N, C-alpha and C positions, 0 to 999 in steps of 0.2 A: 680943476686940473692942476697939477704942479708939475714942471719941467723936470727934466733928467738934469740933476745937479752935478753929480760926480759919477764917472764910470771907473777908470781903471786907476786903483791906489793900493799901494802897500809900501813898506820901507823896504827899499832894495837892498840898503846896506845891512839890515837886519836879517833878510832872507839868505844872504851869501849867494854862492854861485849857483844858479838854478840850472845851468846848462849840463851840469854833471847829475841832475836828478833823474836818473833812469833807473831801470831795474836793478842795475848794479851798483847803486849807491851804498856806501858804507856808513853805517850809523853808529856812533859810540853810545855809551850809557846816557849821555847828555844829548838829546836830539836837538835838530836845528829849530830855531824860531821860526814859526811858519804862520801865514794868514794874519799878519799883523793889521789891526785896525789902528791906524796913527791918529795922533792928534789932528784936529782940523787946523789948517793953515801951515802944517809942516810940509817939507819937501815931498814927502811920500803921499801927502793927501792932496796934491795939487789937481785940480779940475782939468788941467790941459792934457789931453790924451798924447800929445807929442812928447810931454816931459816924461812919460813912462816909457819911452823908447819902442813903442809899438808902432805897427803900421796896420791898417785896416785890411781884412778882418781881424779881430783881436781874438779868434778863437783858441780855446784850450786844446793842446796837443798831448797825446797819451805817451808817456814815458815808461810804461812797462810795470809800474808798481801796483800794489793792490788797492781796492777801494773798500769802503765799508758797506756790504750789501744790506746790512740791517745794523741798528744800534740801540742798545739799551743806555740810557743817560742816567747820570747820578748828579745831584747837586750836593756839594759838600760846603757848608758854611764853616768857615774857620773864625769864629768869634770867641776869643779869650774873655775872661772876666774883665771888665773895665771897658768892653766894646759891646754896645747895644745892638741886638739884631732886630730890627723894626719888623714886626709881624706882617705888615702890608708888604713890605719889600720881599720878605721870604715868600708869603703865600702867593703873591703875583707871579714871581719867578716859577715856583712849583706848579702853579696853575697853568703856565705857559708850556712847561715839559710835559703836563698831563694831557693839555690839548693837543700838542704836537702828535704825541703818541695816538690819542684817540681818533686823529684825523689821517691815519696811516692809509697808504694806498689811494688818497685822494688826489685830485689834480687842481685844486682850488687854493693852493698857498705856495709859497717860495720853495719848499721842500720838493715839490713835483718837479722842479728843474733839474734836479740831480739824476733822475731816472734815465736821461738820455747818455749817461756815462757808464763805463763798464770796465771790467778786466778780463782776464782769461777764465773767471769763473761766472761770466755773464753781466748782465746790466745790474745797476743799483736799483734795489726796491725800496721805495718809500715805505720803510716798515721800522717804526720807532716804538720804543717802550720807555716808560719812566720808571727806574729802579728804586726810586724814592729819594728823600732828603735826609741828610746826616749833618747834625749840628755838633761841631767839635769845638770844645771850650778850652783845649789844651793851650798853655801859655805859649805865646810867640818866643821863638829863640833870640838870643842876642842878634843885634842887626848884621845881616850878611851883606849889606850894601848901604850906600847913601845916595838917595834920590834928590838930597838937597832941600827937602821940604817936610816930608812926613816923619813923625817921631820914631816910627816903625818901618824898617825897610827889609824886605824878605827877598833873598837871591832865589833864582830858579831851582838851585839844588836844594834850598831849603823847601820850596814848595813840593818838590817831588818827594823829600823826606816825610813831609806831612801827608802826602796822597799814600806813600807806603804804608805809613802808620795806620792810616783809615782802611786801607785794603786789608791789611793783616788782622785789624781789630774785628772787622765786619765779614771776613772771610770772602772778600771779593776779589776779582781776578782781572788781569789784562785781557788783551786780544782785540782782534778786529771787529768785535761786536758789542764792546763796551766803551763808553766815553764818560769822562769824569770832568766836571766843571767845578774847580776850586774857586770859591767866592769868598773875598776877604772884605774887611769893614773900611769904612772912612778912617783916615789916619794911618793906615797900614798900606804903604807903597811897595813897590816891588821893582826889580831891575832883572832883565835876563842876563846881560853882561854889564860891565862898567860902561855907564853913560847911556844905556838902553834902558830907561826907566819908565815907569807909568806917569810921572809927573810932567813929562815933556815929550815923549817919544810914543808910547803906545797906549791904547785903551784896552786892549787885550790881545791874546795870541794863542795859538794852539802849537803843541809839540807832543813828544813821546819820550820815553825812557823805558828801560828794561827792568822790571822789578826783581824782588829777590828770587822769584820763582822762575826767571829768566822770560816772563811774558812781557809783551810790548803794550804799554799803558799808554793809551792815547788820552790826552788831557788838554783843558784850556784854562788859562790863567785869566781870572774875571775880577780884577780889583774894582773897589767902589769908586766911581767917577762922578755920579750924579748928572743932571741935565745941564752942567755947565758948558761953555762955549768949546772945550776941549774934545769931547767925545760924543758929541751930537751935532746937528745941523739945524739951521732954521727952518728947514722944510719938514723936519720930523715932528710927528704929533705924539701926544702922551694920552692915550684913551684910559689908562688905568692909573699909574702912579708915575710921576716923572723920574723918581730914581730907579725904580724898577723897569720902567719901559726902556731908559737909557741902556742899562745892563742887558736887557732881553735883546735888543737889537744887535748888540755885540755877540751874544750867545748864538743868535741865529747865524751871523756871519760866520763864527767859528766853527759851529756844529756843521754847517753845509760845506765848509771847507774840508774838515776833517772826513766828512763822508766820501768827497770826491778825491781827496789826497791826504790821507793819514798820516804817511811816512815822508811825505815831501818828493815823492817819486812817481806819482801817478798822473794826474791831469793839472796841467800848467801851461800858461801862456808862454810865448817864446822868451820873455824876459823874467820868468819865475812867477808872475802873478797867478794866483788861484781864483777859483770862480767868485768868491765874494769880493776879492780885492778889485776886481774888474767892475764891479757895481757899487763901490763903497759910497755910503750915504746917498745913493740914488733910490729914492723911495717910489718914484713913478706917481701916477694919478691916485688921488683920494677915492675911497669907496664911501666915505661919510665922514661926519664930524667937522669941526672948525679947523681951518688952516691956522698953525702957530698954536693951536690948544689941544684939543681931543681927537684931531684928524686920525684916521686910520685907513689902511690899505689892505688888511688881512683880517677875514673872519674865519677863525680857526676853532673848530667845536663849538661854534656859536659865540666866542669871545673875540673881542676887537683887539687887534695889535697893529703897530706901525713898524715894519720891518724893511731894511734895505733889500732891493731886488737882487736875483741871482743871475749869473751869466748863462745864457743858452747858445751853444754852437748852432743850433738850428734857428737860423735868421741872423746870427752874430749880433745879439743884443741882450740887454738885461730884461727880465720878466718878473712880474709878481706871481705868476702861475704859468704852468707849462703842460700842455697836451700836444703831443705830436703824433703823426702816424706811426703805428707800430713798426718796429725794426727788429728784425730776427738777429739774435745772438748765438744761438745754438739749437741744432735740430732744424726741422721735425725729424722725427724717426719712426721706423716700422718695427713691430715685434709680432712674433708669430711664426709658425712654420709655413715656409713657401712650398706648400703642398695643396694640389687641387682638392678642393672640398673643405680645407681648413680655413680659419678665420684669421686675417691679418688686423692688428690694431694700430692706429696712429697715435703718436703723441705730438702734441703742438710745438714742443720745444720751448726755448726761453726767448720772450720778447720784452722790449721796453715798452713803455707808455701804456701798461695795463689794458690790453685788449679786452673788449667786453663780447667779442665774438670771432668765430672763425669758420671759414668755409674751407670744404675739404674737396680735393679733386683727385681720385686715384688714376693713375697713369700706367699704360701697359707699353713696355720697351721691347723691342726686338733684341737690343743688346744693352750693355750697361752705359751707353752713350745717351744723354738726355735728349740729343737730336732725334732720336728714333721713338720717342714716347708720343702716345696719343690718348686723349681722355677715355676713359672707360663709361660707356652709356650707364647712368644710374649709380655710378660709383662716387657718391657725394656725402657719405657719412663717415664717421670716425672709425668704424669698422667695415670690413669687406671680406665676404666669402668668395674664395677663389674658384673659379669655373674651368670648365674644359678648354675655353678659349685662352686662358691664362697659360696653360701649360707650355713649358719650353721658352717662355718669356721671362723677364724680370718686372718687377712693379716698383713704383715709387708713389709716395704721397706728396701731393703738392697742397701747401696751406696758405690761405690769405688770411691775415688777422685784421681786424677793424676796431676802431674806436670812433668816438664823436669827431675826431679830426679827420678821419677817412680810412682808407683801406691800404694795406701795405701791397708791396710787390709780391708775387707768389715765390714762396720758398719751397724748395724741393728737397726731400731726404735723399740719402744715399740709396742705391738699388738694392733690392732684396736678393737673395740667393736665386738661381734660376729655379722657376717653379716646376716641382715635380708633377708631370702629367699622369693622368690614368693610363695605364698600359694600353698600347694599341698596336696590332700586328702590322708591320710593314711587309712581311713576306710570311705566308701561312706555314703552319708546322707541317711536317712530311714524315711519311712512313717509308721505311726501307727494310729489306729482307725477303725471304721467299714465303708466301702465304701457304704453308703445307704443315701437316702434322709431323711434329718431331723437329720443327724448324722454329727459329726466333725472328719475330718482328721487332724492328726498333723505332722509336719515335724522336724526332728533333724538333724543338720548340719553334723553330722558324726565327725571323727577326722582329725586333719590337722597337718602338720609339723611346724606350727608356729602360734603364737597367731594372729587372725584376727577378723574382723568384717564381719557380714554375712547379705545378702539381699536374699530374696525368691521371685520367680515368679511361681505361680501355673499355669500348662498348662492342658487344657482339650483336651482329645485325643478321638479318634474313639475306638470303642469297641476292635479293634484288635490292636490299637496303631499305624496304618498306617501314621496318620496325627494328629498333636498337634497344638493348638493355645493358646496364652496366655490368661488367664482370667483376664480381666480389674479389677484393683484394688485388685486383690488377691495377695498381696505381705508379708503377715504375716505368723507366723508359724501355724496357725489354719485356717482351710478352712470348712465353713458350707455348707453341699450340699442342693441344692434346687431341685425342680422338674425338672427343665431343665437339671440337671445334670445327671439323670437317663439314663442308657444306655451308658454312656461314662467311660473311664478310666482316671486317672490322674497321673501326675508325677510333680515332683518340679525341677527347676533349682535353685541351691544353688550357689551364688556367694560370695566367700571369698576374703577380700581385706585388705591388709596391705600397708605399706610405699613402698613396692617392686612392687606392682601391685595387679592384680585381676586374679583369676582363677575360673572357673565354674565346678561344679560337678552335676550329675543327679541321682536322686532317681529311683528306680525300679518303674514300673507302678503298680498302684493299681489294685486291682480286679474290675470288673465292678460294677458300682454304681447302686443299685437297688431301686426302690420306692416301696411304700406299695402295695401289689398285687391289682389287679383290675379285677373283672370278665368280661370276654368276651363272654363265652359261658357256660351255667349252667350245672352241673352235671347231669348225666341220670343213673337210675336204670335198669339193663338188667338182664335176666334170667326169668326161668320159676317159676311163684309166686305159688308153691304147697309145701306144708309141706314136709320137707325132702331135698328139693332142694337148693342148693347154688345160691345166686343172687350176682350181683357185681354192685358197683357204680362207675362210672368214676369221676375224679376230675374236669372235666370240662377244660375250656380254660381260661388262666388268663394272664394279663400282669404284669411286675414287675421286673423280674419273681419270682415266688415262689421258695423258696429253699425246702420247704417241705409241706406236707399236713396232716391234722388231720380229723379223721373221728368220726361220732357218728350217729348210726342208730336210727331211731324214729318208734315207733308204734302208728299208728294213727286209729282214728274210721272207719267205713266203708265210710264216705264221704271223709276221708282224712285229717280231722280236729281233734282237741283234741290230739295232738301228744305228746308222752311222750318218754324220752330216754330208750333205752334198755339197761340193764345192761351188761356191758363188750362187747358190740358189737361197738368195736372202730377200726375196720379194714375195708379195702375197700370191703371185702367179707363178707357175712352173710349167715348161714344156717337157713332155715325157720324152726320154731317149731311148736309145737302144739298151743302155746300160741298165735302164729300170725295168725290162723286160722280165717277167716272173716274179718281182718283187711287190712288196707293199710298201706304201709311202705314209709318212706321218709329217706333220709340221709343228715346230715349236714356236709359240708366240709369246713375246716378252711385252707386258703392257708397262709403260713408263710414264711417271709424272714428276712433279718436283718433290713429292714425299718419298719416292723411291720407285723400285719396279718389282714386278712379279711375272713369273714365266709359267706357262702351262703348255701341255702337248696334246694335239688332237688324236682322236681314234685313228687307227690304221685305215688305210683306203683298201679297196678291192685290188686283186692282182692286176698288174699292169699286162696287157696282151697286145698283139699285133692288130 
């Protein structure tokens, strides 16, 4: 086991003022120097945490800028004629990029530490691809700087110009999904600015510039350093090739920093350090090999590497690999129509730490407030069919994500719209109007628990309602009664329909439908026709039936003609008076019901005597 040698390091003077590194940072064509791997022994590489101006914990803070959710890497070897590119050096670096890509999504190497960081688009996904290697033999330009040592010195502007040439020649693009590693040979130093050179200040750095297409090019400068004391540490192992392993370690440093902070305004410690800076040359314990020789701490796609650790806010420490309990970044959400009988589907949302499983809990809520929610028995799948019990409520999905590190806290979706219930009558439909031939009955749908459309079917029933049949074509709210309807009762089937389905409700039966009275047997006058005696007229026999009768006695001449109404003689009985002597009487009977009235006159009586 090896101890933690160096944790927080970078060259603060090279980083500039990080306090301004927020979402509003303004960048010129020439980006800031970021994520510097300083030479061992320089001020920026001090192993003393206090020297970095930080107080525990040393967590990274989010400043509002973007992260690289995925990355495709390109290795660009700028080796002009006269500079030899060692095949072992190139092949080992290319193999590393290939292995990092092949291990995407894993949690067993340093790249997994970045998955706990995010931006507005969600968490970083360990998703890497290797776009390939490009060897460019274009002659170096005239020195753009002087590092005091190398015969060739390339300025950052010259490095950017080379990258632009390569991008143009190969049809490549900038953007937050591509990263370019510009690798130069021994004897070719570089300086970011005057005095900030690879011979004494940095081993590598990352930065960005806007290319001719206006795209943001994320790149790292990787000058050849070899396993000398400047860009490695006594605790580093070399399981492959000392030259390549030294460069690979700085590639890992710059790659992880660019992923979490490509533009210098995303994840930074309070003094501007990035995640790799906080763990500079801190390799942690060995997985195998011999200390000081072929020791390694990473097995990536089956191959051995020795890479510095990366910083984890979870535990405020440097880690070789990271698996934390899943953390929700967006969602979950529910799709589908909030209608009884329909199916709702849950999406899990976006989580960090590559969950291996999800637990679903459908919740029924009386209001949009989560405090009114309760679990739905059996509602534990990704899909849920709404039942009648859900009508008039809102639903949420609660999701718990799990991986080998444990289970997350419950994450709930926003509520659905109010679930449309199947219609149900809260007050029954009603009939109004006079049940009589020639009249109109009307139906009202009653009150219902939800908006609905209504259809109607009038039913003709027997007098006692023991049997009912639909009336053809009678599907409106009004029903005009004809003669054939007399003697029947009516009711209406009201069907309420909405998106959730249909429900029927029945009115009460109407009273018996009557027709205008029709005489079947004439009324008769009975009684002794003598002055002072009381006589009676029957109302006769009628169909209809009549609801009531009206009477009017008539005094006629001796032959039963010339009849006139007798004043106030309007009842079924009549007491004969002196004025009636020698006359015959008749009675006019009017049968009345809701359909109308009909009158008839009885036959004349015998003559009234004393």
